[in-house]
C-alpha positions as CSV (number, residue, x, y, z in Angstrom):
1,M,3.5,1.7,19.1
2,E,7.3,3.8,18.6
3,C,9.1,3.1,14.9
4,M,12.8,2.4,14.8
5,A,15.7,4.6,14.6
6,G,16.5,5.2,11.4
7,S,19.1,3.3,10.9
8,A,16.4,0.1,10.4
9,R,15.0,2.4,7.7
10,H,17.5,0.8,5.2
11,R,18.2,-2.7,6.6
12,A,17.1,-5.2,2.9
13,G,15.4,-8.1,4.0
14,T,12.4,-10.6,2.7
15,W,8.9,-9.8,2.4
16,H,8.4,-12.4,5.7
17,D,10.6,-11.1,8.0
18,A,9.5,-7.1,7.8
19,A,9.7,-5.0,10.5
20,T,6.6,-3.0,9.3
21,L,5.3,-2.7,6.0
22,V,3.3,-0.7,4.1
23,A,0.2,-1.7,2.2
24,A,-1.6,1.2,0.6
25,F,-5.0,1.6,-1.4
26,A,-5.3,2.9,-5.0
27,G,-9.0,3.2,-5.9
28,T,-12.6,4.0,-4.8
29,S,-15.3,3.3,-2.1
30,N,-16.6,1.0,-4.0
31,G,-13.2,-1.1,-4.3
32,A,-11.9,-0.3,-0.6
33,K,-13.9,-3.2,1.4
34,A,-11.9,-5.9,-1.3
35,V,-9.0,-5.1,0.3
36,V,-9.9,-6.8,4.2
37,P,-9.4,-10.6,3.1
38,A,-5.6,-9.6,1.4
39,L,-4.8,-7.2,4.6
40,R,-6.1,-9.9,7.0
41,R,-3.7,-12.7,5.5
42,L,-0.5,-9.9,6.0
43,R,-1.3,-10.1,9.4
44,A,-1.4,-13.7,9.8
45,A,2.4,-14.2,7.7
46,L,3.4,-11.1,9.7
47,P,1.9,-10.3,13.5
48,R,4.4,-9.1,15.2
49,A,4.8,-6.4,12.1
50,K,3.8,-3.6,12.6
51,L,1.5,-2.6,9.7
52,L,0.6,0.7,8.2
53,L,-2.2,1.6,6.1
54,L,-1.8,4.3,4.0
55,W,-4.6,5.0,2.6
56,P,-6.4,7.8,-0.5
57,A,-7.7,10.5,2.3
58,E,-11.4,10.9,0.2
59,V,-12.3,6.8,1.1
60,E,-13.2,5.9,3.7
61,P,-11.4,3.0,5.1
62,P,-13.8,-0.2,6.1
63,P,-13.6,-1.6,9.7
64,G,-12.2,-4.3,8.9
65,A,-9.3,-2.4,7.5
66,C,-8.6,-0.2,10.0
67,T,-8.7,-2.8,13.2
68,L,-6.2,-4.8,10.9
69,A,-3.8,-1.8,11.2
70,D,-1.2,-0.3,13.3
71,R,-2.0,2.9,12.0
72,R,-3.3,4.7,9.3
73,I,-1.6,7.8,6.9
74,D,-3.8,9.3,5.1
75,Y,-3.1,10.6,1.9
76,R,-4.2,13.0,-0.4
77,S,-4.7,11.4,-4.8
78,P,-4.1,13.9,-7.1
79,E,-7.0,14.5,-10.2
80,P,-5.9,12.8,-13.2
81,P,-4.1,14.5,-15.8
82,R,-5.9,16.1,-18.4
83,S,-5.8,14.4,-21.3
84,G,-8.6,11.5,-21.6
85,R,-7.3,9.0,-19.7
86,T,-8.6,7.1,-17.0
87,G,-6.7,5.3,-14.1
88,G,-4.8,7.8,-12.5
89,P,-1.6,8.9,-13.3
90,R,1.3,8.0,-14.8
91,E,5.1,8.3,-14.0
92,G,5.6,11.0,-15.9
93,D,3.3,13.1,-14.8
94,L,4.7,12.2,-10.9
95,S,6.9,15.6,-10.8
96,D,4.0,18.8,-9.8
97,L,2.2,15.7,-6.8
98,T,3.7,16.8,-4.2
99,A,3.0,20.3,-4.4
100,A,-0.6,19.9,-6.0
101,S,-1.7,17.6,-3.9
102,G,0.0,18.4,-0.5
103,L,1.3,15.0,-0.5
104,D,4.0,16.6,1.9
105,A,2.5,16.1,5.3
106,A,1.8,11.9,4.2
107,I,5.3,11.6,2.6
108,A,7.2,12.4,6.6
109,A,4.7,10.7,8.5
110,L,5.8,7.9,6.7
111,A,9.6,8.4,6.6
112,A,9.3,8.3,10.9
113,H,8.3,4.7,10.8
114,S,11.4,3.5,8.9
115,A,9.4,1.1,6.6
116,Y,11.7,-1.4,4.1
117,Q,8.6,-2.4,2.1
118,A,5.8,-1.2,0.7
119,I,2.6,-2.5,-1.2
120,V,0.1,-1.1,-3.6
121,F,-2.7,-2.7,-4.0
122,T,-5.4,-1.5,-6.6
123,E,-9.4,-1.3,-7.6
124,S,-9.5,-2.4,-11.6
125,G,-8.8,0.6,-12.8
126,A,-6.5,2.5,-10.9
127,A,-2.9,3.7,-11.4
128,P,-0.6,2.4,-7.9
129,Y,1.9,5.3,-9.2
130,A,0.4,8.5,-6.6
131,A,0.3,6.1,-3.3
132,A,4.1,4.7,-4.9
133,Y,5.7,7.8,-5.1
134,V,4.0,8.8,-2.1
135,C,6.6,5.6,-0.8
136,Y,9.6,6.6,-3.1
137,L,9.2,10.2,-1.8
138,A,9.7,8.9,2.1
139,G,12.4,6.4,1.2
140,I,11.1,3.1,0.5
141,P,13.1,1.0,-1.3
142,E,10.9,-1.8,-2.7
143,R,7.8,-0.8,-3.5
144,V,5.6,-3.5,-5.5
145,G,2.6,-3.0,-7.3
146,L,0.2,-4.2,-9.6
147,T,0.6,-2.1,-13.2
148,A,0.6,-3.3,-17.3
149,E,2.8,-0.4,-17.9
150,F,6.1,-0.3,-17.1
151,G,6.8,0.2,-13.1
152,G,9.9,3.0,-14.1
153,A,11.4,4.5,-11.0
154,V,8.1,4.8,-8.9
155,L,7.3,1.7,-8.5
156,S,10.8,-1.0,-8.1
157,R,8.8,-3.7,-8.5
158,A,5.5,-4.0,-11.9
159,V,3.3,-6.6,-11.5
160,P,1.4,-8.1,-13.9
161,P,-2.4,-7.3,-13.0
162,P,-4.5,-10.9,-13.9
163,A,-7.3,-11.3,-16.4
164,G,-11.2,-11.4,-15.1
165,T,-10.7,-11.5,-11.1
166,A,-12.9,-10.3,-8.9
167,E,-11.4,-7.1,-6.8
168,H,-10.4,-8.5,-4.2
169,E,-8.7,-12.1,-5.4
170,R,-6.7,-9.2,-7.2
171,H,-5.2,-8.4,-4.1
172,L,-4.2,-11.7,-3.2
173,F,-2.7,-12.6,-6.5
174,L,-0.3,-9.4,-5.9
175,L,0.7,-11.6,-2.0
176,D,0.2,-14.9,-4.3
177,A,3.5,-13.3,-5.8
178,L,5.2,-12.5,-2.3
179,G,5.0,-14.9,-1.7
180,F,1.9,-14.6,0.6
181,G,0.0,-17.3,-0.3
182,G,0.0,-21.5,-0.1
183,A,-1.1,-21.7,3.8
184,L,-2.6,-18.8,4.5
185,H,-5.3,-19.0,2.3
186,G,-6.4,-20.5,4.9
187,R,-5.4,-18.5,7.8
188,L,-7.4,-15.1,7.1
189,D,-9.5,-15.1,9.8
190,A,-6.7,-13.3,11.9
191,P,-6.9,-11.0,15.3
192,A,-6.0,-7.3,14.8
193,P,-3.5,-5.8,17.3
194,T,-4.1,-4.8,20.6
195,A,-3.0,-1.2,20.4
196,A,-4.8,1.3,18.6
197,L,-5.6,2.7,14.6
198,G,-4.3,6.0,14.9
199,S,-4.6,8.0,11.5
200,S,-2.4,10.8,10.5
């Protein structure tokens, strides 16, 4: 499928009428499978929308994720800063990410799809900032993710993560915060799109 014209990129709207939506993941192979229920809920809520999967290049996406997305765009997660901190880069570490991690290709590929909104799903212990920064540089105005820290300019909305929940429940909690809950809880077995998944 071809992307819409550039004028659509900055057209505001609610999450429920999104024509193109970015679902990003930050984490490891161990947590990747837990994203699938959230992607199913998004596909059920937005059956006509183009769903773009922004995915770490070093993590193999689970089969369920690939069948639910219209296209995958890979980005390479930067190494955590050498300060003993865990959880990936913080907002203050992002100034050198594009050069250090080769994010230019991912930014260009993402920008070509004229998305207005992005949801960053994070594994426990991971930070949303690298994926959110790619979306920020691609011109996506609304970027939401789970973090207990101040989201700054990288996240347009930071949602405090739930305590003591399973991995897949973290992602569903984020969707609940955006209004993708209620009746959609029983609609997780959504059909996959007919278009073949591509990757960049």
